[in-house]
C-alpha positions, 0 to 999 in steps of 0.5 A, a space after each residue: 484495515 478498517 479504510 479497506 473493510 468501510 470501502 468493500 462494506 459501502 460497495 466503492 471497491 468491489 471486493 471481498 477481503 479474503 484474509 488479513 496476515 500479520 507478522 505481529 501477533 498482536 497487531 491491530 489489524 489482525 483484530 479489526 478483522 476478526 471482530 467483522 468476521 475477516 479470516 486472520 493468520 499470524 505468521 510470526 518472523 521471530 519464529 524463521 532463521 531469515 527473511 527468505 525463509 519467513 518470505 517462503 511461509 508467508 508465499 504459502 500462507 497466500 496462495 491458500 486464499 487464492 487471492 486477486 490482489 495482495 495489499 500491503 497495508 502497515 507491514 513494515 518488513 522490507 520484503 525479499 525476491 521469495 515474496 515478491 516475484 509471486 506476486 508481481 503484478 499483483 502487489 500494491 503497497 502504500 508510502 507516506 511520501 510523494 516518490 521519488 521523495 523521501 523512501 524509507 522511514 520518518 518521511 513526513 519530518 525530513 519533508 518539513 526539515 527539508 521545507 516543503 510545500 506538500 507532502 502526500 502519499 503515493 500508492 505503487 506497485 510492489 518491486 524489487 526495489 524498495 518504495 521504488 516500483 512504479 507509482 500509480 496514484 498520488 495526494 498532495 498535502 499542503 504543509 502548515 506554518 506550525 505542523 509537526 510530523 505528526 499532525 501532518 501524517 494525521 493530514 496524508 492519512 487521510 487521504 492513503 483512504 481514499 487513494 489506497 482503495 480505489 488504486 486496488 478497485 483499478 487493478 481488481 477490475 483489471 483497469 490496472 496493468 504493471 508493465 515493462 515499461 512502467 504502469 498502465 491505467 486503461 491501457 495508458 501509461 501513467 505519469 512516473 510521479 502516478 496520476 494526481 488527486 483528484 482525478 482531473 474531469 477528462 
């Protein structure tokens, strides 16, 4: 949340945050957004009898704000097609692993347990497959001797704050598209694991 506010304020991300929505009334992101005058809404999933009903309410609220792009950040609920399909191609998520490795939870511990030399983060389009939408951009960090899941997570999130606004900027400006054959940037196919960050000079 704070990274997106900062990049919008600095002009790195040429966008305005229309609204911040959470299913948790105590979410820190709601407090941060309200503190700088960004509209906030809470749609508490506990008030709905099932995922589809909650997702339908979420769709209705998001549509009220005419957002060009929908950013998932710290939104720890599995979304159904009811929400995903209306925003297909405009819906981004970030996952704290080098997808396709370690979809789901406990990604940093899983990387440590596997003896990986690197961890990282992936920004990807959201599709009906959990953490399975086409990757857009990845950033890597070395796994160091003595790392814990927390120390690794601390380094990974620094990279996340760099690449997530960058992917959003590409989408907002029309450079990034989701097609039937995967993600494309400037009309060129993005590699199956996403673009490597930092970007190489052409």
